[in-house]
N, C-alpha and C positions, 0 to 999 in steps of 0.2 A: 282473624285479626279485626279488632274494632277500633277505628280511628274516629272518635266523635267530632262532630262539627263544632266550630267556635260560635255558631249562631244559635245554640240551644236556648240561651236565656232570652234572646230577642224573639225567637219563634214562640217560646212560652208566653211572653208578654202579648204577642199578637193574638194567640189563642184566647188568652184571658179577656182581652178587650172585645174579641168577637163574641165570647160567651155573655158579656155584659150588655151587648146590644140586642135589643128586641127585634131588630130588622135584619140581623146578620143571617146569611144563608148557611145551612149545614153543608159541608163538603159532600158531594156524591160518594166519594171514596169511603166516607164513614157511615154510609147508609147501611142499616142492619136488616133491610127487607129481605125476605127469603122467597118471595113469590112475585118477581118482577115480570111485568107483561112482555110478551114477545110474539112474533109471528112464527108459527111452527113450520116444519118441513112439508106440511101439506099445502102451505101457502107460498113458501120460498124454496128456490132450488138450493138444497143443502149440499149438493155435489155438482160439480161442473168444471168449467175451465175459465180462467181469466187471463187473457193475453198469453196463452200458451202454457199457463201454470195450472194443472189440475188441483182442485181444492175439495175439502170435505168438512162439513160442520156437523157436530153432534150436540143435540139439545137435551137437557134433563126434563123430567116431568114438571118440576118447579124450579125456576131459575133464580139463583141468588144475586144476579146482577153482575157477576164476574165472568169475563171472557178470558180463557187460557189460550193464547195464540202460540202454537208450537212450530218450531223450525227444525226440520230433520237434519241429520248429519250428512257427511260427504257421500255422494253417490257418483261412482266413476262414469265417465263418458263411454268407456269400453270395458269389457270384462277384465276384472282386476285380480292380480295375484294376491295371495296364493291360491284362492279358491276358484277364481275366474267364473264367478256366478253371473247369471244373465243381468243385463242392465235393468234397473228398476225405475219406474215412473209413477208409482202409486202415491197419492196424497196421504199424508200422515197427520191426523188430527190429534193423536196422542201416541206415545211410544208403545209399540207392540200391536197396535190396531191393524196395521198393514200385513201383519203375519198371523192374524187371527188370535193373538194373545190379548184378550179383552179384559183381563183382570184389573189392570190399572185404570183403563178408560172407564169401566163400569163403576169403579170405586169413586172416581172423581165426579161422574154424572150423578151418582147417588148422593153426593154432597152438594149438589146443586150447581156445579160449574158448567158453563158452556165451553165446548172444546172445538177448536178449529185449527186446520193446518193445510199447507199446500205442498205439492211437489214444486219444482222450480222450472222456469222456461228452458233451462239447459242443465245438464249434469256436468260434473267436474268441479273445479274451484269456483262455484257459481255464487259467490257472496253477493254480488250486485243483483243477480236474479232473485236470490233468496230474500234480500231486503225488500225488493220491489214486490215480490209475492206477498210478504207479510203486510206491507203497507196497503196493497190493494185488497187483501182479504179482510183486513180491519175495516176499511172503508165500506166494503160490500156488506159486512155484517152490520155495521152501524146504520147503514142506509136501508137495509131490507129486513133484518131479523129483529133488532132491538137496540136500544141505546145502553151500552154498558156503563155501570157505575164505576167499574174498575177493569183495567186490562193488564194482565200479567203476561209478559213475553217470556218464553222459556224455550230451551232447545239443547240438543246434544252435539258435542264435537264441533264440526263446522257450523252446525245450527246454534251452538253456543256463541260463536263469533258473530253470526247473523243476529242473534238475540241481543247481544250487547251493542251492536251497531244500531239496531232499531231503538234501543233504549236511549242511547246518546243523541240520536237524531230527533226523537219524537217525545220529549217530556210532556207535550201538550195532551197526549192521550195514553201514554204508558204510565201505569201506576206502580209497577214493580217489575223486577227482572230476575230470572234464575237461569243464568248460563251454566250448564252442567258439562263437565269434562271438556270445557271449551278451549278453543285455540285462541286464548285471550292474549297471547303475546303477538298474535297477528301472523299473516302469511310469511313474510320475509324471514323473521327469526327462525320459524319452524322449518322452512325450506332450506335455509342456510344449514341448519342442523342435519337435515336429510342429506344435504350435499357433503357435509363432513363425514357422514356414514359411508357414502359411496366412495369418497376420496380415500378413506382409510381402508376400505375393502379393496380398492384398486392397488394401493401401495403395499398392502400386507398379505392379501389373499388371492385376488383375481386381477392380474396386471392387464388383462384384455379389456377391462371395464371402460366403457365410454361414460363420461360424467354428464354431458349435456349435448344439446343440438341433435337430438334423435331425429332421424329422417322420417319416422313414422311410428305409429303405435306398435307395429310388429317389431321394429328395431328396438324399441324400449323393452318389449317383452323378452326379446332374445338376450338383452343385457341382464335383465333380472334373472332369467333362467340360468345363465352362465354363472352368475354370482351365487345363486341359491344352490346350484349343484356343488360348488366348491365348499360352501359352508356346511351343507348337510354331510357331504362325504368326509370332511375333516372330523366332524363329530362322530360319525359312524366308525371311522377307522381308529378312533381314540388317539389321534395324532396330537401329541402334547404340544408340539410347536404350533400347529394350526389352531388348537384350542386356546393357547396363550395369546395368539394373534387376535382371535375373536374377542377374547376378554379385553384386549387393548382397545379394539374398535368400540366395544360397548362402553368402556370407561370414558372415552373422550366425548361421547354424546350422552352420557348419563342414562343409558338404557337400563331399565329396571332389572333387578335380579330375580324378581318373581313375575309370573304372567298368570293368565287365567288358568292354564293347564298345569303349570309347574311352580311348586312352592319354594324352590331354592333350598330345600332342607338337606340336600346332598350335592356332591360335585356333579353327579349325573343330571340331577334336576336343574342345577344352576347352568350347566352347559346347554341343556335342552332349552331352557327358558331364554338364554342368551341368543341361541340360534333363532328361536321364534321371534324375538324382539327385533333382531337384525333383518330377518326376512320381511317383517312388517315395514320397517323403516326403508328398506331397499325398494319396496313396491312404490312408495312415494318418491324415492330418489330416481326412479326410472319411468314407469307408466304414468304416475301422477305428474312428474316433472314435464313429460312430453306434452300433456294437455295444458299445463300451466304456461309453458313457454309459448305454445301456440296461442293461448288466450291473451298473453301480455306482450307478445312480439319479440321474444328473445329470452336469453338466460338471465334469470333474476338473482342468481346466487354466485358466490365466490368465496375463496379462502385465502386470498392474497394477504400476507402479513400475519396470518393466524399462528399463534404459538401453542401447539398442542401439548407441550410439556406442562403447561399451566393447569391442565385438566386432570392430571393423574394424582390421586391422593396416595398417601403412604400405605393405606390399607389395600388399595387397588394394586399398587406396585408390588406389595408383598404377595398377593394372590397370583399375579401374573408370573412373577419370578419363581414361585413355588411350583408352577406347572411347566413353564418354559425354560427354567434353569437360571442360574445366577446371571444377572446382567441382561436378561431377556427384555425387560421393559425399556432399558436404555437403547438396545438394538432396534426395537420396533419404533421408538420415538425418533431415533435418528433417521430412519427411513421416511417417516411422516414429515419431519422437518425439511428434508432434502428433496421431497417430491415436487414435481412440476405443479405450480399453483395456477388458479383460474380467477379471472376478474369478471364480475357481472357486466351485462350490458346496461349502461346507465339509464337509458330510456325505459327499458323493460322493467328494471328494478323500481324506478320512480312510478311507473304505471301500476306495478304490483302493490306498492305501498299505498297509493291513492285509491285503487279500486279493489284490491284483494282482501281488504279488511285489516285495520290496525287500530284497535280500541285506544282511546286516549286515557281512560281511567277517570274521566270527568263524570262520575256517577250522579245522575239527576233524580233518581227515585230509589227507594229501598231495594237493595240488590243482594242476593244470596248466590254464591258460587259453591259448587261441590265437585270434588275430584277424587278419584281413587288414588291411593298412595303409589301404586305400581301400575302405570299406564304405558304400554310399549309404543303407543301410537301418538298420543298427545301428552307429553310428559307433564307431571304434576307441577313442574317449575313454571308452566304457563301461568298458574295462579300467582306465583311469586312475582313475575314480571307485572302482572296486572295490579297487584297490591302496591308495588313500588310506584307505578304510574299514578295510581289513586292517591298515594301519599303526596306525590308531587303536585297533583291537582288540588288537594286540600290546602297545601301551602300557598298556591296561587289564588285560592278563593273561588275556583271554578266548579266546586262540588256542592250539591244541594242535599245530599242524602248519605246515609252510612252504608258500609259494606260489611257483610258477614261471610267469611270463608270457612267451609266445612270440608273435612277429609275423612275418607273411610279406609281402614286398614284391614287386610285379610287375616284370617286365623294363621297361627304359626305353621300349621300343616293342613293339607287337603289333598284329595286324591286326584290324579290326572284324569280319571274317568268322570268324576263329578264336577271338577273344576272349583275354583274359588267361589264361595257364596256371595262375596262382596270384596271390595278393596283392592283387587288385582284384576287386570284386564281393562280394556277400553270401555268406559261408561258402564261398568258392571256394578250397578246399584240395585238394591232390592226395590220392588214396587212400593213397599212401606216407606222406604227412604225418600222416594220421589214424592209421595203423598205428604210426608212430613215437611219437606221443603216448601211445597205449595201452601200448606196450612200455616207454617211459620210466617211465610211472606204475607199471607192474607191477614193474619192477626196483626202483624207489624203495620201494614197499611191501614187497616181499619181502626186500630187503637193508637197508632202513632208511637209505639213503644218498641225500642230495639230488643230483639230476642236475647235474653240473658242465658247464661250457661245452663241453668236448671231447666229453662223452657226448651232449649235445644236438646238436651239429654232426654227429657221426657218425650219430646216429639219423635225423635229418631229411635229411641228404645235400644235395648242391648243387642238385638240381632241385626243391626245395620252395619256394624264395624266402625261406627263413628268414634274417632279418637280426638279428644279436645286438646291433646298435647302435640300431636304430630304437626310438623310444618315442613314443607318441602324446602330443599336447599336453594341456592342461587342458580340462575340460568348458567349453563356452561360458558365460561368466560372465553371470549375470542382471543384474549392476550394480544401481544404485539411482538413480532420477531425483532430481535436486536439488529441494528445495522452492522453489516460486515466491516 
């Protein structure tokens, strides 16, 4: 969506006046130099640690003056379900570099970009640490490596939230931003949605479920394992009542019908994808929540007063009733409406809003977001919320630049073994798509021209899954329960 600023004519007049002045300085952001001087890694420590945050810098042979400052996504403080991989602390200067996938990084280096990124001083919902790491790495680069003509901040998932926070806080040195698959609605709405998932699982599938106040990491894992066992077993047994209940849980939180592995082309694929999406959400409802509550001093989520009946569409109702039997949706919704509700801890919720990341939408520099249409972890409606906040800020006059939002959609069918090439799964973009976003942002900043539809289609190409028509729906409405 493109919401043009009302200051276009005034800005054009200012540029015209500057062009007519023989003493007017050319903006460094418009500098077209391709061989900007810098101190190389033989003179500067291009890897190391700044106040507990490991960093890495990669320099091209010839620098175009642009620094790409990358913020990585969520890294759990403890091994995280469903894979329980070891905790990671490696700095990430560009996606894939930490896993020896150098294709994207090398392509950007070949184009003359400098690449830099940090791990954070802590793992978990470390937005504050991520923002601090980005600020410190920028300052280190500018003081020791070279003076950037442009700085583009970009990042994935939690790193997208960190990216937008950096962009809103530092328009003095950020030239453009690209938050990808970002948690752009902020921590609290997303964790509220994770809470809804856990609540619905408790009421419909696993009554032993504990929703908050976990005593330890182990306690949170035990709750996830109990819920996961019930979800998986219900699908394996082809229990129609259990499956219909799962579809109800998925419907109230807008869990996608497609995932990276499952294309939703059959009922088996749809159920498998639903289970995968719910297992993903439940990981953040339990293990993720335990770390977040510890970080912010209590439970930040609740569902007091939420009307879950407002979240079921006619299409979803028909699908649930077709599997669970006539009236199944109403039976499940009655259980959800009558279940014991929870209120958040006010101090913890306020701390989470203040420190956990909550973008205002007050875009200060050219900004491009990109999201897969089917993301089971950070639903695409995060971009809807951000767009609405941006529109509000435009009306208030607190926006200085335009916003471009892109979406990728998967093919109609793909195999479970190969997975979706793009468009489904969390942050599942092709390397070419990521390069296209950076190149679009670079031309936008350098030339001062908003990327039109033709330019976007040409940059992303036909193998990216880019869909100019797709727009995610509204954020799942909380609704309000009627007074008895």
